C-alpha positions in Angstrom: -83.8 64.7 -8.9 -82.0 64.7 -11.7 -80.6 62.0 -13.3 -76.5 61.2 -12.4 -74.6 61.1 -15.8 -72.5 58.1 -16.1 -69.5 59.4 -17.3 -69.9 60.6 -14.3 -69.9 57.6 -12.6 -67.5 55.7 -14.9 -64.8 58.2 -14.0 -65.7 57.9 -9.9 -65.2 53.8 -10.8 -62.0 54.2 -12.5 -60.8 56.5 -10.0 -61.4 54.3 -6.9 -60.3 51.5 -9.0 -57.3 53.3 -9.3 -57.0 54.1 -5.8 -57.8 49.7 -5.3 -54.9 49.0 -7.9 -52.3 51.2 -6.1 -53.4 50.2 -2.8 -52.8 46.3 -4.1 -49.5 47.1 -6.2 -48.1 49.1 -2.6 -49.3 45.6 -0.7 -47.6 43.8 -3.2 -44.6 45.2 -3.3 -44.5 45.4 0.7 -44.5 41.9 0.3 -41.9 41.5 -2.0 -39.8 43.1 0.3 -40.8 41.3 3.0 -40.3 38.0 1.2 -37.2 39.5 -0.3 -36.0 40.8 3.5 -37.0 36.4 4.4 -34.8 35.1 1.8 -32.0 36.9 2.8 -32.2 35.8 6.4 -32.6 32.6 5.6 -29.8 32.6 3.2 -28.1 34.3 5.9 -28.8 31.7 8.4 -28.0 28.9 6.0 -24.1 30.6 5.3 -23.6 30.6 9.3 -24.9 26.8 9.5 -22.8 25.9 6.4 -20.1 28.2 8.2 -20.4 27.0 11.4 -20.1 23.0 9.8 -16.9 23.9 8.2 -15.3 24.8 11.1 -16.4 22.1 13.2 -15.3 19.6 10.4 -12.1 21.4 10.4 -11.3 20.5 13.6 -12.4 17.1 13.7 -9.6 16.9 11.1 -7.0 18.6 12.8 -8.2 16.6 16.3 -7.8 13.4 14.0 -4.6 14.4 11.9 -2.9 15.2 15.4 -3.9 11.9 17.0 -2.0 10.4 13.7 0.8 12.1 13.9 1.0 11.3 17.9 0.5 7.6 17.1 3.1 7.8 14.5 5.6 10.2 16.4 5.0 7.1 19.6 5.1 4.4 17.2 8.6 5.6 15.7 9.6 6.1 19.3 8.5 3.1 21.0 9.0 0.5 17.7 6.1 -0.9 15.4 6.1 -3.9 17.3 3.2 -2.9 19.1 -0.2 -5.0 17.0 -2.4 -2.7 19.0 -0.5 0.7 17.9 -0.4 -1.0 14.4 -4.0 -2.0 14.4 -4.5 1.8 15.4 -2.4 3.5 13.3 -4.5 2.2 10.6 -8.0 3.1 12.0 -6.5 6.6 12.2 -5.4 6.8 9.0 -8.6 5.9 8.3 -10.5 8.1 10.4 -8.2 10.9 9.1 -9.4 10.1 5.7 -12.6 10.6 6.1 -12.5 13.7 8.2 -10.8 15.5 5.9 -12.6 14.5 2.9 -15.8 16.5 4.8 -13.5 19.2 6.0 -12.8 20.4 2.5 -16.5 19.3 0.8 -17.6 21.3 4.3 -15.1 24.2 3.2 -16.8 24.4 -0.5 -20.7 24.2 0.4 -20.3 26.9 2.8 -17.9 29.4 0.2 -21.2 28.6 -1.8 -23.7 29.5 0.6 -21.3 32.6 1.8 -21.4 33.6 -1.8 -25.3 34.2 -1.4 -24.9 36.8 1.1 -22.8 39.7 2.1 -23.7 39.6 5.5 -21.5 35.9 6.1 -18.1 36.2 5.4 -17.0 31.9 3.9 -14.7 30.0 6.4 -11.0 28.9 4.9 -9.4 26.6 6.3 -5.4 26.6 7.3 -3.2 24.7 5.3 0.0 23.3 5.1 2.6 24.3 3.1 2.2 23.0 -0.1 5.4 20.7 -1.3 7.0 21.1 -4.9 6.4 18.7 -7.0 10.0 16.2 -7.9 12.1 18.4 -10.4 12.4 14.9 -12.4 8.1 15.4 -13.9 8.0 16.7 -16.9 6.6 20.4 -17.0 4.4 21.8 -20.3 4.6 25.7 -20.0 1.2 27.4 -20.6 1.7 31.3 -21.0 -1.1 33.4 -20.2 -0.2 36.5 -21.7 0.3 40.2 -20.4 -2.1 42.9 -22.2 -1.2 44.9 -24.5 -2.3 48.1 -23.0 -2.9 49.4 -20.1 -6.7 48.2 -18.1 -6.4 51.3 -16.7 -5.5 54.5 -18.5 -5.1 52.6 -21.9 -1.3 53.7 -21.9 1.0 51.1 -23.9 4.0 52.1 -21.8 4.6 48.8 -19.8 7.4 47.2 -18.6 7.4 43.4 -17.7 7.4 42.3 -14.1 8.9 38.7 -13.0 5.3 36.6 -13.6 3.5 34.4 -11.5 3.8 31.0 -11.8 1.4 28.3 -10.2 2.2 24.6 -10.8 -0.8 22.1 -11.5 -0.1 18.1 -11.2 -2.3 16.5 -14.2 -1.6 13.0 -15.2 -2.0 11.9 -19.2 -4.4 9.3 -19.8 -3.3 5.9 -21.0 -2.8 6.0 -24.5 -2.3 2.7 -26.8 -0.7 2.6 -30.2 0.2 0.1 -32.9 3.6 0.1 -34.1 4.2 -1.9 -36.9 7.7 -3.8 -38.0 8.3 -3.4 -41.7 10.6 -6.1 -42.7 11.7 -5.3 -46.3 12.5 -7.6 -48.8 15.2 -7.8 -51.7 15.6 -10.3 -54.4 19.2 -10.8 -56.2 18.6 -10.3 -60.0 22.2 -12.2 -60.5 20.8 -15.2 -58.0 17.3 -15.2 -57.9 17.5 -15.3 -54.0 15.1 -12.9 -51.3 17.1 -11.6 -48.7 14.8 -10.4 -45.5 16.1 -9.1 -42.3 15.5 -11.6 -39.2 12.3 -10.7 -36.9 12.9 -8.7 -33.9 12.9 -10.6 -30.8 9.9 -10.8 -28.6 9.0 -12.0 -25.0 6.0 -13.5 -26.4 5.2 -15.7 -29.4 3.6 -14.0 -32.6 4.9 -10.7 -31.1 1.3 -9.2 -30.3 2.2 -6.9 -27.4 5.0 -5.2 -26.5 7.1 -5.2 -23.2 5.0 -1.9 -21.7 2.0 -3.5 -22.5 2.8 -6.9 -21.2 4.9 -5.2 -17.9 1.2 -3.5 -16.8 -0.8 -6.2 -17.5 1.7 -8.7 -15.3 1.9 -6.1 -12.7 -1.9 -4.8 -12.6 -2.2 -8.7 -12.1 0.1 -9.5 -9.5 1.1 -6.3 -8.0 -2.1 -4.5 -7.6 -4.2 -7.8 -7.2 -6.4 -6.9 -10.2 -7.7 -10.0 -11.7 -7.9 -10.3 -15.5 -11.5 -10.0 -16.4 -11.5 -6.4 -14.7 -8.5 -5.4 -17.1 -10.2 -6.8 -20.2 -13.1 -4.1 -18.6 -11.1 -1.7 -18.4 -9.2 -1.9 -22.0 -12.8 -2.1 -24.1 -13.5 1.0 -22.1 -10.2 2.4 -23.8 -10.8 1.1 -27.6 -9.3 -1.7 -27.0 -11.5 -5.2 -27.2 -9.4 -7.9 -26.5 -10.9 -11.2 -25.4 -10.0 -13.0 -21.5 -8.4 -15.9 -23.3 -5.7 -13.9 -25.1 -4.9 -11.9 -22.2 -4.4 -15.5 -20.2 -2.7 -16.4 -22.8 0.3 -13.5 -22.8 0.7 -14.2 -18.8 1.0 -17.8 -19.4 4.1 -17.1 -22.0 5.5 -14.0 -19.8 5.7 -16.5 -16.6 7.3 -18.3 -19.1 9.8 -16.0 -20.2 11.1 -14.5 -16.7 11.2 -18.4 -15.2 15.3 -18.1 -15.3 15.3 -14.8 -14.2 13.3 -16.1 -11.1 16.3 -19.1 -10.9 18.9 -17.0 -10.1 17.0 -15.2 -7.2 16.6 -18.1 -5.7 20.2 -19.2 -5.7 20.6 -15.9 -4.4 17.9 -16.2 -1.1 19.2 -19.9 -0.6 23.1 -19.3 -0.7 22.1 -16.7 2.7 23.2 -18.0 6.1 20.1 -16.6 7.5 16.5 -16.8 6.4 12.9 -16.2 7.3 10.1 -18.1 6.7 6.4 -18.1 6.5 3.4 -19.2 5.1 -0.6 -17.9 4.4 -3.3 -19.2 3.1 -4.7 -18.7 -0.2 -8.0 -20.0 -1.2 -8.2 -22.8 -4.3 -11.0 -23.5 -6.5 -11.9 -27.3 -6.6 -14.5 -29.5 -7.4 -17.9 -28.2 -6.1 -16.0 -26.2 -3.5 -12.9 -23.8 -2.6 -10.1 -25.6 -0.4 -7.1 -23.7 1.5 -3.9 -24.1 -0.3 -0.4 -22.1 1.1 2.2 -19.8 -0.1 5.2 -20.1 1.2 7.6 -17.3 1.5 10.8 -17.1 2.5 12.7 -13.9 2.5 17.1 -13.1 2.7 17.0 -10.2 4.2 21.1 -8.9 6.1 20.5 -5.2 5.9 19.5 -5.6 10.3 22.9 -6.8 10.6 24.7 -4.7 8.1 25.1 -7.1 5.4 25.5 -5.8 1.9 24.0 -8.7 0.1 20.6 -7.8 -1.5 17.6 -8.7 0.1 15.5 -10.9 -2.2 11.2 -12.5 -1.5 11.2 -16.1 -2.2 7.6 -17.6 -2.9 6.3 -21.1 -3.6 2.9 -22.5 -3.8 1.3 -25.5 -2.5 -2.2 -26.9 -2.1 -2.1 -27.6 1.8 0.3 -27.3 4.7 2.7 -30.2 5.3 5.7 -30.4 6.3 7.0 -32.3 3.0 7.1 -28.6 1.2 9.1 -26.9 3.2 11.6 -29.3 3.2 11.3 -29.2 -0.7 11.7 -25.8 -1.0 14.9 -25.8 1.2 16.4 -29.3 0.4 20.2 -28.6 1.2 20.0 -25.3 3.2 22.1 -25.4 6.2 22.4 -22.2 7.6 19.7 -20.6 10.3 16.1 -20.2 9.6 14.1 -18.0 11.5 10.5 -19.1 12.0 7.3 -19.6 13.9 6.5 -22.5 16.1 5.1 -24.4 13.0 5.7 -27.9 13.5 5.9 -28.9 10.2 9.5 -27.0 10.4 10.3 -29.5 13.1 12.5 -32.0 10.5 14.9 -29.1 9.3 16.6 -28.9 12.5 17.1 -32.6 13.4 20.2 -34.9 12.8 19.8 -36.4 9.1 19.3 -33.1 7.5 21.6 -32.4 5.1 25.0 -32.3 6.1 24.1 -30.5 9.7 20.5 -29.5 10.6 19.5 -25.9 10.7 20.0 -23.7 13.1 16.1 -22.5 14.3 15.6 -19.0 15.3 11.7 -18.3 17.1 10.0 -15.2 16.1 9.4 -13.3 19.8 6.5 -10.9 18.2 4.6 -15.0 18.5 5.5 -15.5 21.7 4.5 -11.6 22.3 1.6 -12.1 21.1 -0.1 -15.0 23.5 0.7 -12.3 26.4 -0.9 -9.4 24.3 -4.4 -11.5 23.3 -4.5 -11.3 27.3 -4.4 -7.8 27.4 -6.2 -6.5 24.5 -10.2 -5.1 24.8 -10.7 -5.9 21.9 -9.9 -9.1 20.8 -11.6 -10.0 24.7 -15.1 -8.6 23.6 -15.3 -10.0 20.2 -14.5 -13.6 21.9 -16.3 -13.0 25.1 -19.6 -13.5 25.6 -22.5 -11.2 25.6 -22.5 -9.4 28.8 -19.3 -11.1 30.0 -16.7 -8.4 31.0 -13.3 -8.3 29.7 -10.5 -9.5 31.9 -6.9 -7.9 31.8 -4.2 -10.5 33.2 -2.0 -8.2 35.3 0.6 -11.3 34.7 0.5 -10.8 31.1 0.9 -7.7 31.5 3.9 -8.2 33.0 5.4 -10.6 31.1 4.5 -7.8 28.1 7.0 -5.1 30.0 9.9 -7.7 30.0 9.5 -8.9 26.9 9.5 -4.8 25.5 12.3 -4.2 27.3 13.9 -6.7 25.0 12.7 -5.1 21.7 13.5 -1.8 22.7 17.5 -3.4 23.4 17.1 -4.5 19.5 16.0 -1.1 17.8 19.0 0.6 19.1 21.1 -1.9 18.0 19.1 -2.0 14.2 21.3 -1.8 11.4 25.0 -2.5 13.1 27.2 -4.8 12.4 26.8 -9.1 14.0 29.5 -8.5 16.3 28.6 -5.7 17.7 24.6 -6.4 17.7 26.0 -10.0 19.9 27.9 -7.7 22.4 25.5 -5.4 23.5 23.3 -9.3 23.9 25.4 -10.7 25.8 25.5 -7.1 28.3 21.9 -6.0 28.1 19.6 -8.8 26.8 21.1 -11.8 28.5 20.1 -10.4 32.1 16.6 -9.7 30.8 16.3 -13.3 29.5 17.2 -14.6 32.3 14.9 -12.6 34.1 12.1 -13.9 32.5 12.9 -17.5 32.7 13.0 -17.2 36.7 9.7 -15.3 35.9 7.8 -18.1 33.8 9.0 -20.5 36.3 7.7 -19.1 38.8 4.6 -17.8 37.7 3.7 -21.5 35.7 4.5 -23.0 38.9 1.5 -21.2 41.1 -1.0 -21.2 37.9 -3.1 -23.9 36.5 -2.0 -25.7 33.4 -5.5 -24.8 31.6 -4.9 -21.0 32.4 -4.9 -18.1 29.8 -1.2 -17.5 30.8 -0.1 -20.5 31.9 -0.7 -21.5 28.7 1.2 -18.3 27.2 3.9 -19.2 29.2 4.3 -22.9 27.3 4.7 -21.5 23.8 7.9 -20.2 25.1 8.8 -22.8 27.5 8.9 -25.7 24.7 10.9 -24.6 22.6 13.0 -22.2 25.0 16.2 -22.6 23.2 14.7 -21.3 19.9 14.5 -18.2 21.3 17.2 -17.7 22.8 19.6 -18.5 20.2 19.4 -14.7 19.4 21.7 -14.3 22.0 24.4 -16.2 20.8 24.9 -14.7 16.8 24.5 -11.3 15.8 22.7 -12.2 12.7 20.1 -13.2 14.4 17.0 -11.0 14.3 14.1 -11.1 17.0 11.1 -11.1 14.5 9.7 -13.2 11.8 8.4 -9.9 10.7 10.8 -9.5 7.6 8.9 -12.7 6.3 5.4 -11.5 7.4 5.4 -8.1 6.1 5.9 -9.9 2.3 2.7 -11.5 2.8 0.9 -8.9 3.2 0.3 -8.3 -0.1 -1.1 -11.7 -0.2 -3.7 -11.3 2.1 -4.8 -7.8 0.5 -5.0 -9.5 -2.7 -7.4 -12.2 -1.5 -10.3 -10.1 -1.6 -9.6 -9.1 -5.2 -9.0 -12.4 -6.5 -11.2 -14.2 -4.3 -8.9 -17.6 -4.9 -6.6 -19.0 -7.5 -7.9 -21.0 -10.0 -5.4 -24.1 -10.3 -1.8 -25.1 -8.6 -0.2 -24.1 -12.0 -1.9 -20.8 -11.2 -1.1 -20.2 -7.3 2.5 -21.5 -8.8 2.9 -19.3 -11.6 1.2 -15.9 -8.8 4.0 -17.8 -5.9 6.6 -17.2 -9.0 5.0 -12.8 -9.9 5.1 -12.5 -6.5 8.7 -13.2 -5.6 9.5 -10.4 -8.7 7.6 -8.0 -7.7 8.2 -8.5 -4.0 12.1 -8.3 -4.6 12.2 -5.4 -6.4 10.3 -3.5 -3.6 12.7 -4.7 -0.3 15.8 -3.2 -3.3 13.3 -0.1 -3.3 13.2 -0.1 -7.4 9.9 0.2 -9.0 8.4 -2.8 -10.1 6.8 -1.8 -13.2 9.5 0.3 -14.8 12.0 -2.8 -13.9 9.6 -5.2 -15.5 9.1 -3.4 -18.2 12.8 -3.5 -19.0 13.1 -6.8 -18.1 10.7 -8.1 -20.6 12.0 -5.7 -23.2 15.6 -6.9 -22.8 15.0 -10.9 -21.8 14.6 -12.2 -25.1 17.8 -11.1 -27.1 20.0 -11.3 -23.7 22.8 -13.8 -23.7 22.3 -15.8 -20.7 25.5 -15.1 -19.4 24.1 -11.8 -19.2 20.6 -12.7 -17.2 22.6 -11.4 -13.7 22.3 -7.6 -15.0 18.1 -7.7 -15.1 18.0 -8.9 -11.4 16.5 -5.9 -9.4 19.9 -4.4 -7.4 21.6 -4.8 -10.8 19.2 -2.8 -12.7 19.2 0.0 -10.1 22.9 0.1 -10.2 23.2 0.8 -13.5 20.1 3.6 -13.4 21.7 5.4 -11.4 25.1 4.9 -13.3 23.5 5.9 -16.6 21.9 9.3 -14.7 24.9 10.1 -13.0 27.1 9.8 -16.8 24.0 12.0 -18.6 24.2 14.6 -15.3 27.9 14.4 -15.5 
């Protein structure tokens, strides 16, 4: 046989290689198609899963919102005296906050997943109509000009239509500036004496800081409970390095400057016919440990009985809880004092106190709480031993129902004149009080003295006269909540500042709590008010110092705004 031509073999090999390559490319294309299809199906599946998550998160948030609204309306209708409803409302708010954030996050993740595929539409949450921002907030207009030529046909014959305006709330970062006060000097060529205008008044020595800075420093510390070391770190991050001692020095100077204003508040508060009194603990830094000190508060609030006097919150500090402290705070006061059953107040209601003893009005919320503990499952589960089933006392439930009827009557006469409140109480509340008294006598006679219900009844019976004082005076409130509300900020602040460093520090804190608490009671922005106080208090005459009291300051601001509007 003749030998084959090598060139023919090469051609054949090339043809076979091309065929193999073609098959390989085709297989690779098929694999790519399969991979692309699989990737598309995966993206679709991820988008569907993200959509389901978004829908579920939205439903959870909606349910939490409905529960919160339901509980809020229930509380508005039946009152805020229920301790369980107050705690439940706070828990619902926290739950709603978390679920709303989860729903928004799931919605955005679902939109990102849906953008990667055309087979799944993104889920969009239904939101309520957005509220307009307040009209007094400054506006900055950013205009995006319309095209000069039609993008479709290129024509220049365009007519302007009403623009679409979108408002976005933005925050301007805090800025610091140094104000240089230049006091020029002149020399007389005739007498050769040098003259110079006097230096302006400053609220703190040497005038290192302006009133806005100082007011913010004090309000952050005592109004928002941000310790000075945290404020120092924030200022340093903003490019203002200041030592802790410098900031603390300013706090001391501020407290000295505003002490006369606190004395005016004190005089106004102690001139009341009725005061609410309460106290709370504050840790005090002591040698090798922290001891327990006290913040006492006395609130004048005549609004429940239609009184025209502005409300005031007075706070005092003591290193312990001895009864001598409230006696010193209220030396000479002989009005109505609304308190709990703390024995340290007892001496104030005895003969020999001033020219006459005070009138005691006990808090029905504290009495109600003794029965409420016996029907609150949460407290019982915390306190009972493991494996012990909680018990709901039907007797305590019966007492709660009677007491709640008293609170329902009080909600209907809140804000009415004292005479009208008294008439309603004598007509409606007195029979309920008599019913409760008879029920307690009958029930306690059947119980052991060690029974929990018997102890709750004893809490009322041991000072029944103090609990029934409200039936003889329309100015008295059924609860001491006005004083307890003012101490909530102290309780919240304990987690931030942990303890007061000294007795003097506790006294400064109590005075500043009084100033900021009184501003809030009078619906005054504490920071704006305190800024103006520090700007004016250094050079205002002593006989005009009352103009800086929160209610007078608020009236002056409103009058100025009305004159400006006119």
